[in-house]
mmCIF file of the N, C-alpha and C atoms, coordinates in Angstrom:
data_MODEL
# 
_entry.id   MODEL 
# 
loop_
_atom_site.group_PDB 
_atom_site.id 
_atom_site.type_symbol 
_atom_site.label_atom_id 
_atom_site.label_alt_id 
_atom_site.label_comp_id 
_atom_site.label_asym_id 
_atom_site.label_entity_id 
_atom_site.label_seq_id 
_atom_site.pdbx_PDB_ins_code 
_atom_site.Cartn_x 
_atom_site.Cartn_y 
_atom_site.Cartn_z 
_atom_site.occupancy 
_atom_site.B_iso_or_equiv 
_atom_site.pdbx_formal_charge 
_atom_site.auth_seq_id 
_atom_site.auth_comp_id 
_atom_site.auth_asym_id 
_atom_site.auth_atom_id 
_atom_site.pdbx_PDB_model_num 
ATOM 1   N N  . MET A 1 1  ? 83.383  126.612 113.402 1.00 0.00 ? 1  MET A N  1 
ATOM 2   C CA . MET A 1 1  ? 84.650  127.119 112.914 1.00 0.00 ? 1  MET A CA 1 
ATOM 3   C C  . MET A 1 1  ? 85.510  127.633 114.067 1.00 0.00 ? 1  MET A C  1 
ATOM 4   N N  . ALA A 1 2  ? 84.907  128.195 115.087 1.00 0.00 ? 2  ALA A N  1 
ATOM 5   C CA . ALA A 1 2  ? 85.672  128.696 116.236 1.00 0.00 ? 2  ALA A CA 1 
ATOM 6   C C  . ALA A 1 2  ? 86.348  127.549 116.986 1.00 0.00 ? 2  ALA A C  1 
ATOM 7   N N  . ALA A 1 3  ? 85.672  126.412 117.046 1.00 0.00 ? 3  ALA A N  1 
ATOM 8   C CA . ALA A 1 3  ? 86.264  125.252 117.727 1.00 0.00 ? 3  ALA A CA 1 
ATOM 9   C C  . ALA A 1 3  ? 87.498  124.762 116.968 1.00 0.00 ? 3  ALA A C  1 
ATOM 10  N N  . ARG A 1 4  ? 87.414  124.731 115.665 1.00 0.00 ? 4  ARG A N  1 
ATOM 11  C CA . ARG A 1 4  ? 88.554  124.288 114.850 1.00 0.00 ? 4  ARG A CA 1 
ATOM 12  C C  . ARG A 1 4  ? 89.736  125.231 115.046 1.00 0.00 ? 4  ARG A C  1 
ATOM 13  N N  . THR A 1 5  ? 89.478  126.528 115.062 1.00 0.00 ? 5  THR A N  1 
ATOM 14  C CA . THR A 1 5  ? 90.531  127.522 115.277 1.00 0.00 ? 5  THR A CA 1 
ATOM 15  C C  . THR A 1 5  ? 91.146  127.357 116.659 1.00 0.00 ? 5  THR A C  1 
ATOM 16  N N  . ALA A 1 6  ? 90.328  127.130 117.662 1.00 0.00 ? 6  ALA A N  1 
ATOM 17  C CA . ALA A 1 6  ? 90.824  126.951 119.028 1.00 0.00 ? 6  ALA A CA 1 
ATOM 18  C C  . ALA A 1 6  ? 91.703  125.711 119.132 1.00 0.00 ? 6  ALA A C  1 
ATOM 19  N N  . VAL A 1 7  ? 91.302  124.635 118.482 1.00 0.00 ? 7  VAL A N  1 
ATOM 20  C CA . VAL A 1 7  ? 92.094  123.402 118.513 1.00 0.00 ? 7  VAL A CA 1 
ATOM 21  C C  . VAL A 1 7  ? 93.433  123.624 117.818 1.00 0.00 ? 7  VAL A C  1 
ATOM 22  N N  . MET A 1 8  ? 93.434  124.268 116.674 1.00 0.00 ? 8  MET A N  1 
ATOM 23  C CA . MET A 1 8  ? 94.677  124.525 115.950 1.00 0.00 ? 8  MET A CA 1 
ATOM 24  C C  . MET A 1 8  ? 95.599  125.439 116.748 1.00 0.00 ? 8  MET A C  1 
ATOM 25  N N  . GLU A 1 9  ? 95.058  126.446 117.417 1.00 0.00 ? 9  GLU A N  1 
ATOM 26  C CA . GLU A 1 9  ? 95.873  127.324 118.253 1.00 0.00 ? 9  GLU A CA 1 
ATOM 27  C C  . GLU A 1 9  ? 96.499  126.542 119.400 1.00 0.00 ? 9  GLU A C  1 
ATOM 28  N N  . TYR A 1 10 ? 95.738  125.641 119.996 1.00 0.00 ? 10 TYR A N  1 
ATOM 29  C CA . TYR A 1 10 ? 96.267  124.810 121.075 1.00 0.00 ? 10 TYR A CA 1 
ATOM 30  C C  . TYR A 1 10 ? 97.413  123.943 120.567 1.00 0.00 ? 10 TYR A C  1 
ATOM 31  N N  . ILE A 1 11 ? 97.192  123.289 119.450 1.00 0.00 ? 11 ILE A N  1 
ATOM 32  C CA . ILE A 1 11 ? 98.215  122.387 118.911 1.00 0.00 ? 11 ILE A CA 1 
ATOM 33  C C  . ILE A 1 11 ? 99.477  123.161 118.584 1.00 0.00 ? 11 ILE A C  1 
ATOM 34  N N  . GLU A 1 12 ? 99.347  124.279 117.917 1.00 0.00 ? 12 GLU A N  1 
ATOM 35  C CA . GLU A 1 12 ? 100.522 125.037 117.499 1.00 0.00 ? 12 GLU A CA 1 
ATOM 36  C C  . GLU A 1 12 ? 101.199 125.767 118.651 1.00 0.00 ? 12 GLU A C  1 
ATOM 37  N N  . SER A 1 13 ? 100.427 126.284 119.586 1.00 0.00 ? 13 SER A N  1 
ATOM 38  C CA . SER A 1 13 ? 101.047 127.095 120.644 1.00 0.00 ? 13 SER A CA 1 
ATOM 39  C C  . SER A 1 13 ? 101.530 126.274 121.835 1.00 0.00 ? 13 SER A C  1 
ATOM 40  N N  . TRP A 1 14 ? 100.898 125.175 122.145 1.00 0.00 ? 14 TRP A N  1 
ATOM 41  C CA . TRP A 1 14 ? 101.330 124.408 123.315 1.00 0.00 ? 14 TRP A CA 1 
ATOM 42  C C  . TRP A 1 14 ? 101.869 123.049 122.923 1.00 0.00 ? 14 TRP A C  1 
ATOM 43  N N  . TYR A 1 15 ? 101.053 122.260 122.297 1.00 0.00 ? 15 TYR A N  1 
ATOM 44  C CA . TYR A 1 15 ? 101.387 120.844 122.098 1.00 0.00 ? 15 TYR A CA 1 
ATOM 45  C C  . TYR A 1 15 ? 102.659 120.670 121.285 1.00 0.00 ? 15 TYR A C  1 
ATOM 46  N N  . ASN A 1 16 ? 102.773 121.308 120.149 1.00 0.00 ? 16 ASN A N  1 
ATOM 47  C CA . ASN A 1 16 ? 103.936 121.116 119.298 1.00 0.00 ? 16 ASN A CA 1 
ATOM 48  C C  . ASN A 1 16 ? 105.176 121.835 119.809 1.00 0.00 ? 16 ASN A C  1 
ATOM 49  N N  . ARG A 1 17 ? 105.039 122.896 120.571 1.00 0.00 ? 17 ARG A N  1 
ATOM 50  C CA . ARG A 1 17 ? 106.179 123.684 121.004 1.00 0.00 ? 17 ARG A CA 1 
ATOM 51  C C  . ARG A 1 17 ? 106.690 123.322 122.393 1.00 0.00 ? 17 ARG A C  1 
ATOM 52  N N  . ARG A 1 18 ? 105.823 122.818 123.263 1.00 0.00 ? 18 ARG A N  1 
ATOM 53  C CA . ARG A 1 18 ? 106.217 122.610 124.653 1.00 0.00 ? 18 ARG A CA 1 
ATOM 54  C C  . ARG A 1 18 ? 106.395 121.167 125.069 1.00 0.00 ? 18 ARG A C  1 
ATOM 55  N N  . ARG A 1 19 ? 105.779 120.250 124.355 1.00 0.00 ? 19 ARG A N  1 
ATOM 56  C CA . ARG A 1 19 ? 105.874 118.859 124.806 1.00 0.00 ? 19 ARG A CA 1 
ATOM 57  C C  . ARG A 1 19 ? 107.247 118.293 124.456 1.00 0.00 ? 19 ARG A C  1 
ATOM 58  N N  . PRO A 1 20 ? 107.793 117.483 125.328 1.00 0.00 ? 20 PRO A N  1 
ATOM 59  C CA . PRO A 1 20 ? 109.104 116.875 125.064 1.00 0.00 ? 20 PRO A CA 1 
ATOM 60  C C  . PRO A 1 20 ? 109.048 115.919 123.878 1.00 0.00 ? 20 PRO A C  1 
ATOM 61  N N  . HIS A 1 21 ? 110.136 115.868 123.140 1.00 0.00 ? 21 HIS A N  1 
ATOM 62  C CA . HIS A 1 21 ? 110.244 114.969 121.995 1.00 0.00 ? 21 HIS A CA 1 
ATOM 63  C C  . HIS A 1 21 ? 111.433 114.040 122.204 1.00 0.00 ? 21 HIS A C  1 
ATOM 64  N N  . ALA A 1 22 ? 111.263 112.776 121.890 1.00 0.00 ? 22 ALA A N  1 
ATOM 65  C CA . ALA A 1 22 ? 112.342 111.804 122.032 1.00 0.00 ? 22 ALA A CA 1 
ATOM 66  C C  . ALA A 1 22 ? 113.519 112.146 121.121 1.00 0.00 ? 22 ALA A C  1 
ATOM 67  N N  . ASN A 1 23 ? 113.246 112.692 119.957 1.00 0.00 ? 23 ASN A N  1 
ATOM 68  C CA . ASN A 1 23 ? 114.322 113.041 119.025 1.00 0.00 ? 23 ASN A CA 1 
ATOM 69  C C  . ASN A 1 23 ? 115.194 114.177 119.541 1.00 0.00 ? 23 ASN A C  1 
ATOM 70  N N  . ASN A 1 24 ? 114.705 114.932 120.500 1.00 0.00 ? 24 ASN A N  1 
ATOM 71  C CA . ASN A 1 24 ? 115.451 116.060 121.067 1.00 0.00 ? 24 ASN A CA 1 
ATOM 72  C C  . ASN A 1 24 ? 115.985 115.721 122.457 1.00 0.00 ? 24 ASN A C  1 
ATOM 73  N N  . GLN A 1 25 ? 116.238 114.462 122.724 1.00 0.00 ? 25 GLN A N  1 
ATOM 74  C CA . GLN A 1 25 ? 116.687 114.001 124.033 1.00 0.00 ? 25 GLN A CA 1 
ATOM 75  C C  . GLN A 1 25 ? 115.716 114.445 125.143 1.00 0.00 ? 25 GLN A C  1 
ATOM 76  N N  . GLY A 1 26 ? 114.439 114.411 124.857 1.00 0.00 ? 26 GLY A N  1 
ATOM 77  C CA . GLY A 1 26 ? 113.422 114.736 125.839 1.00 0.00 ? 26 GLY A CA 1 
ATOM 78  C C  . GLY A 1 26 ? 113.182 116.217 126.049 1.00 0.00 ? 26 GLY A C  1 
ATOM 79  N N  . LEU A 1 27 ? 113.735 117.067 125.195 1.00 0.00 ? 27 LEU A N  1 
ATOM 80  C CA . LEU A 1 27 ? 113.543 118.512 125.321 1.00 0.00 ? 27 LEU A CA 1 
ATOM 81  C C  . LEU A 1 27 ? 112.370 118.968 124.457 1.00 0.00 ? 27 LEU A C  1 
ATOM 82  N N  . PRO A 1 28 ? 111.692 120.023 124.889 1.00 0.00 ? 28 PRO A N  1 
ATOM 83  C CA . PRO A 1 28 ? 110.679 120.612 124.016 1.00 0.00 ? 28 PRO A CA 1 
ATOM 84  C C  . PRO A 1 28 ? 111.363 121.218 122.784 1.00 0.00 ? 28 PRO A C  1 
ATOM 85  N N  . PRO A 1 29 ? 110.690 121.279 121.664 1.00 0.00 ? 29 PRO A N  1 
ATOM 86  C CA . PRO A 1 29 ? 111.304 121.786 120.440 1.00 0.00 ? 29 PRO A CA 1 
ATOM 87  C C  . PRO A 1 29 ? 111.882 123.195 120.574 1.00 0.00 ? 29 PRO A C  1 
ATOM 88  N N  . THR A 1 30 ? 111.198 124.098 121.262 1.00 0.00 ? 30 THR A N  1 
ATOM 89  C CA . THR A 1 30 ? 111.717 125.459 121.369 1.00 0.00 ? 30 THR A CA 1 
ATOM 90  C C  . THR A 1 30 ? 113.016 125.496 122.161 1.00 0.00 ? 30 THR A C  1 
ATOM 91  N N  . ARG A 1 31 ? 113.111 124.689 123.205 1.00 0.00 ? 31 ARG A N  1 
ATOM 92  C CA . ARG A 1 31 ? 114.350 124.645 123.998 1.00 0.00 ? 31 ARG A CA 1 
ATOM 93  C C  . ARG A 1 31 ? 115.482 123.979 123.219 1.00 0.00 ? 31 ARG A C  1 
ATOM 94  N N  . ALA A 1 32 ? 115.168 122.911 122.495 1.00 0.00 ? 32 ALA A N  1 
ATOM 95  C CA . ALA A 1 32 ? 116.178 122.237 121.679 1.00 0.00 ? 32 ALA A CA 1 
ATOM 96  C C  . ALA A 1 32 ? 116.712 123.184 120.611 1.00 0.00 ? 32 ALA A C  1 
ATOM 97  N N  . LEU A 1 33 ? 115.836 123.956 119.995 1.00 0.00 ? 33 LEU A N  1 
ATOM 98  C CA . LEU A 1 33 ? 116.260 124.915 118.984 1.00 0.00 ? 33 LEU A CA 1 
ATOM 99  C C  . LEU A 1 33 ? 117.142 125.991 119.600 1.00 0.00 ? 33 LEU A C  1 
ATOM 100 N N  . ALA A 1 34 ? 116.762 126.505 120.761 1.00 0.00 ? 34 ALA A N  1 
ATOM 101 C CA . ALA A 1 34 ? 117.562 127.533 121.429 1.00 0.00 ? 34 ALA A CA 1 
ATOM 102 C C  . ALA A 1 34 ? 118.946 127.000 121.775 1.00 0.00 ? 34 ALA A C  1 
ATOM 103 N N  . GLU A 1 35 ? 119.033 125.787 122.277 1.00 0.00 ? 35 GLU A N  1 
ATOM 104 C CA . GLU A 1 35 ? 120.326 125.200 122.608 1.00 0.00 ? 35 GLU A CA 1 
ATOM 105 C C  . GLU A 1 35 ? 121.165 124.976 121.359 1.00 0.00 ? 35 GLU A C  1 
ATOM 106 N N  . TYR A 1 36 ? 120.540 124.556 120.284 1.00 0.00 ? 36 TYR A N  1 
ATOM 107 C CA . TYR A 1 36 ? 121.251 124.367 119.026 1.00 0.00 ? 36 TYR A CA 1 
ATOM 108 C C  . TYR A 1 36 ? 121.805 125.699 118.518 1.00 0.00 ? 36 TYR A C  1 
ATOM 109 N N  . GLN A 1 37 ? 120.984 126.742 118.550 1.00 0.00 ? 37 GLN A N  1 
ATOM 110 C CA . GLN A 1 37 ? 121.426 128.052 118.086 1.00 0.00 ? 37 GLN A CA 1 
ATOM 111 C C  . GLN A 1 37 ? 122.559 128.591 118.949 1.00 0.00 ? 37 GLN A C  1 
ATOM 112 N N  . ASN A 1 38 ? 122.496 128.369 120.261 1.00 0.00 ? 38 ASN A N  1 
ATOM 113 C CA . ASN A 1 38 ? 123.579 128.783 121.137 1.00 0.00 ? 38 ASN A CA 1 
ATOM 114 C C  . ASN A 1 38 ? 124.877 128.065 120.794 1.00 0.00 ? 38 ASN A C  1 
ATOM 115 N N  . LYS A 1 39 ? 124.762 126.775 120.514 1.00 0.00 ? 39 LYS A N  1 
ATOM 116 C CA . LYS A 1 39 ? 125.944 125.982 120.143 1.00 0.00 ? 39 LYS A CA 1 
ATOM 117 C C  . LYS A 1 39 ? 126.565 126.518 118.847 1.00 0.00 ? 39 LYS A C  1 
ATOM 118 N N  . ILE A 1 40 ? 125.723 126.785 117.870 1.00 0.00 ? 40 ILE A N  1 
ATOM 119 C CA . ILE A 1 40 ? 126.197 127.302 116.583 1.00 0.00 ? 40 ILE A CA 1 
ATOM 120 C C  . ILE A 1 40 ? 126.852 128.672 116.768 1.00 0.00 ? 40 ILE A C  1 
ATOM 121 N N  . ASN A 1 41 ? 126.257 129.530 117.582 1.00 0.00 ? 41 ASN A N  1 
ATOM 122 C CA . ASN A 1 41 ? 126.808 130.861 117.821 1.00 0.00 ? 41 ASN A CA 1 
ATOM 123 C C  . ASN A 1 41 ? 128.165 130.777 118.532 1.00 0.00 ? 41 ASN A C  1 
ATOM 124 N N  . GLN A 1 42 ? 128.328 129.828 119.429 1.00 0.00 ? 42 GLN A N  1 
ATOM 125 C CA . GLN A 1 42 ? 129.603 129.666 120.131 1.00 0.00 ? 42 GLN A CA 1 
ATOM 126 C C  . GLN A 1 42 ? 130.684 129.188 119.171 1.00 0.00 ? 42 GLN A C  1 
ATOM 127 N N  . ILE A 1 43 ? 130.314 128.322 118.245 1.00 0.00 ? 43 ILE A N  1 
ATOM 128 C CA . ILE A 1 43 ? 131.286 127.832 117.267 1.00 0.00 ? 43 ILE A CA 1 
ATOM 129 C C  . ILE A 1 43 ? 131.686 128.960 116.314 1.00 0.00 ? 43 ILE A C  1 
ATOM 130 N N  . ALA A 1 44 ? 130.727 129.780 115.942 1.00 0.00 ? 44 ALA A N  1 
ATOM 131 C CA . ALA A 1 44 ? 130.992 130.865 114.987 1.00 0.00 ? 44 ALA A CA 1 
ATOM 132 C C  . ALA A 1 44 ? 131.795 132.002 115.608 1.00 0.00 ? 44 ALA A C  1 
ATOM 133 N N  . ALA A 1 45 ? 131.746 132.122 116.917 1.00 0.00 ? 45 ALA A N  1 
ATOM 134 C CA . ALA A 1 45 ? 132.428 133.242 117.591 1.00 0.00 ? 45 ALA A CA 1 
ATOM 135 C C  . ALA A 1 45 ? 133.905 133.032 117.715 1.00 0.00 ? 45 ALA A C  1 
# 
């Protein structure tokens, strides 16, 4: 069970959040989200 938890933590904390995605023009999801939120905030201001 500890191995399964370790694998899931790896996938959620590194693989899904940091690896570049083609749908985000090669940006990691967290960076793409931050840039999107900045864009939205600039439009709203």
